[in-house]
N, C-alpha and C positions, 0 to 999 in steps of 0.2 A: 309181026314185023317189029312191033314196039318192044317186045321182050328182049330182043338181042341187044339193042343199045343199053338197056338198063343193066343187063348182065355185064356188059363190057365196063360200064361205069363202076359197078360194084367190084368187079375184079381189079380195076385200076386203083380204087380206094384201098382195097385190102392189100394190094402190092405196096402201095405208098406207106401204109401203116407198118407193114413188115419191114420195109427198108429203114423207116425212121426208128423203129424199135431196135433193129440190129445195130444201127449207128449209135444209138444212145447207150446200148449195152456194151458194144465192143470198142467203139471209137471215141466215146465221150471223154473229155479231159478229167483226170483224177482230181479230187478236191485237194486244195493246197493248204499248207500250214503257214499261218501269218505270224511273224515275229518282228518286233520293233526294237530299235536301239537309239538312245539319246547320246549324241556326240557333241563335243564342244565346238568343233569345226568339221566340215565335210567337203573340203576342196576336192574337186574332181569326181564327186559321186553324184550321179544323175539317175533318174528312172531308166531302167534297162540294164544297169551295171549288174554284173554277176555276183552271186553269193556262193562262197566256198566253205567246205568243211574238210580239213586235212588236205587242202589243195584240189579237191574234187568239186566241180560245179554242182550245186544242189538247188539253186533258185535264182531269183532276180530281184533287184530293187524296184519297188513299185511307186513309192512316194518319198519325197524329201520335203519336209515341212518345218519351218522355224517355229519353235515353241519357247519364247522367252529367251533365257540364257543358253539354251541348247537347241540342237537341230535333231528332230526325230526322223529316222530313216525306217520306213516300213518295208519289210522284205517278205516275199512269198517263196517258201521252200517246199520241197516234196513232202507229202504226208508221211512217207516211210522214214523220214529223217527225224530222229529225236535228239534233243539237246539237254544237257544238264541244267538244273534250276539255277545254278550259279555261273552260267556260261558268260564268256567275254566276247566282245566284238572288236575287230581291228580293221582299220582302213589300210589296205596294202597297195603299194606301188612298186611292182617288181622292176619295171624299166621306165626310162624317162618318157618314152613316146607311147607306151601302152596304157590302156584304160585301167583305172584303179578298180578294185573290187573289195567286197567286205568278206573278211574271214571270221567265221564263228568257231569257237572252240572253248574248252577241249571237246573231243568227241565223247558222246554218251557211252558210259560204261556201267550203268546201273544206278539205282537210287532215284531221288526225286527228279522229275523231268520238267522242263519249261513248258507251261501250258500253251495252248493255241491262243494267240493274242497277247502273249506275255511280252513284257518290256524289259530290256537290259538297261539298267540305270547308267548315268554318266560316269559313276565310279568304276564301272567295268567296261566302258566304251573308250577306245584308244584311237587317237588320230595322230598321224605322223607330223613332225614339225617341218615347216617349210624352210627352204634355203634362206630366204630373206629374213625370216624370224630368227634362225640360227645365227646369221651374220650380225643382226641387230643385238642379240644377246651377248655375243662375243665382243662387239664394239663397246657395249655398256660396261662389261667386266674390265676390258683393257683400259677404258677411260677412267674407271674408278681406281685401278691400280697405278695409273700413271702419275707423273708429278703434278698434273693439273686436275687431279681427280676431285671427287666430291669431298671436301674437307679443306680445300684451298691449299694443299701442300702435299708433301710426300710422306705423311704419317703412316699410311697403310704400307707403302713400299718400305719405309724404314722398319716397320713392325715385321714384315716378312723377312727382310735382311737380317734383323736381329734374331728372329726365330731360327733362320738357317744357320747363322753363326753359332748359336747356342747348341744346335743339334749336330754341328760338325764334329766328327770323330766319335760320336756316341751311337753309331749304327748297331754294333753288336749288343750293346746294353739295351737299346730300344727293342731289338729283335727278341732278346731274352725276356724282357718285360712283357712284350706282346704274347710270346709263347706261353709264359706262366699265366697271363690273363686268360688266354684261350683254354689252358688246362683248368683254371678255376671255373670258367663258364661251363666246361664239361662236367666238373664235379657238381656244380649247382644244378645243371640240367639233370644229372642222375638223381639228385635229391629234391626234385621239383615238388614231390608230394609233401615232404616235410616243410619245404619253403611255402607251399600253399597253405598248409596248416598254420605255420608261423604268421603269415600275412593275415589269415583269417582271425587268429587270436589277437593280433595287433589291431585289427579293425574292430573287434569286439571291445578291446580296451579303450580305443579312442572314442567309440560310441558311448561307452559307460562314462568316460570323463566328460564328454559333451553333455550327456543327460544330467550329470551332477556337477555342472560347471559352477553353480553358486556355492556348493560345498567346497569345491577345490579352491575357489577364490577366497572363501572365508578361511580355509586352512592356510593358504599362502599369506593372507593378511595377518593371521595370528602369528605365523612364524616370523613375519617381518617385524611385527610389534615386539615379539619376544627378543629378537636380535637387537632392536633399538633399546629396549629396556636393559638388556645385558650390556650394551655399550655404555649406557648412562650409569649403570651401577658397577662398572668393571672394577673401579678402585675399591669399593666396599667389598665386592666379592673376593678380590685378591687378599684383602686384609682378613676376611673370614676364613678363607682357605689356608692362609698362613697360620692363624690361631689354631685351626683344626689340625694342621700338620704338627704344630708344637704339642698339642694335647695328645695326639697319637704317639709322638715320640716319648712323652712322659709316661703314657700308659705302657709302652713297650719296656721302658726302664723299670717300671714298677713290677711288671710281670717277670722280668729277668731277675730282679733282686728277691722278690717274695713269691716266686712261682710255686714253691712247695707248700707254703702256708695257704695260698689261694686255692691250691688243689684240694687240701684237706677241708677248707671251708666250703668249697663247692660240693665235696662229697657229703659233708654234714648237712648242707642245705638240701641236697638231693634226698637224704634220708628224711629230713623234716617234711619236705614236700610230699614224699611218699606216704608218710603217716597222715598228713592232711588229706591226701587223695583217698586213703583208705577210709577215713571218717567223713567223707564228703556228704553222705546222706544226713548224718547227725548235725554236721556243721550247717548244712542247708536248712534243716529244721530249726536250729537255734537262730540263724540269721532271719528266718521267716517270722518266728514268734517273738524275737527280742523287741522289735518296735511296738508290738501290742503290749508287752510287759511294761515297758517304760511309759506307754500311754496310760495304762491302767494305774500305775503307781502315781503318776502325776495327778490323776483324777481321784485318788483315794482320800486325799486331804481336802476337806471342804473349805469354803471361804471363811467360816467361823472357827477354823483351826480344829476341826474334829476329824478323827481318823476313821474311815469307813472300813470296818472289818466284819466279815460274815463268818460266824462260827457254826460248825456243823454239829456241835454238842450242846446239850442243855446246861444252863448255868444254875439250875435249881439244886441246892445241896441236900435237900431232903431225899433225893433219890439214891444217894449213896449210903451204904450201911455205916461207914465210919463216921459220917457227919450227921446221920439222922438223929442220934442222941443229943448232939450239940444243938441241933435245930429245936429239939423238944425243950431244952433248957433256955435257949436264947432265940426267940422268934425274930430273927433278922430277915430283911427282905430277900436275901439269897435263899432262904428256906421255903419261901412261898412266892407265888406269882411267877411272872416270866423270868425274873432274875435280870441279868444284864441284857440289854436290848441294843439293837443296832440303830444308828451308829454309836459307837462307844466314844465318849468324850476323850479327847487327847490333849493334855494328860488327864487320866480318869480322876473322878471326884471320889476320894476315899476318906471322907470325913467320918471318924468313928462315932461321934455323937449323933450325927445325922442318920447314920446307919442303924444305931441301936434304937433311935427313936422311931425308926420305921418310916422316916420321911421319904417322899418320892419326888 
């Protein structure tokens, strides 16, 4: 009897588990995709407002939280809805009495996607302007343009009237100018690669000038000083240029009167220079040894007025057949001994008595 209640309880628990598992698999809510957007103002947006993509509801607003200068709106959308990474968010108000909703766009068409938990910054979150804000802005503009505007007078109104008067009757010319400007922009757009390269080169030039600023400043200072010096010496420079002009005029007159003779002289000079060029090696050798020759000549005469001469021949007369017999009869010093020795006195001592006596 006790086994039947236990079986019933076990069957009931199994049935409950099966029902719970089926509900979880078939009826459980799909996981949502959370996206946030930072708006400047969010008038009329509350939790529960719908979120659209291309006008189709895809989610709801869950939270509206102030965060400093912006208001963050947290939205939960279907997980099968993808948004581009640069998506925009718009607060829409189709009718005066209908609830506002958040429009996300553009629709995803490929490329990077906005991740789960991504935030659309305030630069891409747009809020509609309110009627009272629009009227206040218009009132501010009208007050500024009026006679009692900000400036204490009608200066702005007078400026607008003057501009309108100046442009009166120039409509065709303005239209032509705008058309030509548009054509120029088209041409520039067609050559955007060359313009980009030009801008890049200008950037490199500016960077180089900035890096060598001290050199550029020194150059500018030098040019400035040169201009100041020129200004101070302008009178003297004018006089010098005048004399140079007169000299050139006289040279021109000389060439006109004696051109033939000058031509012949130039030809002769050309021949002379050609001969010098042909003997340039010998001339170079002479110019190289000439200082040594003059130096040796200056050192050849001693302080006691003797001339230093080195002879490569013997001065003994007995070695020559023609003078050998003379040496046998007259035993002079030149017939024996070393004969003349260096250095030779200048002028030489030729005393015949001293020589015959064999004095030394």
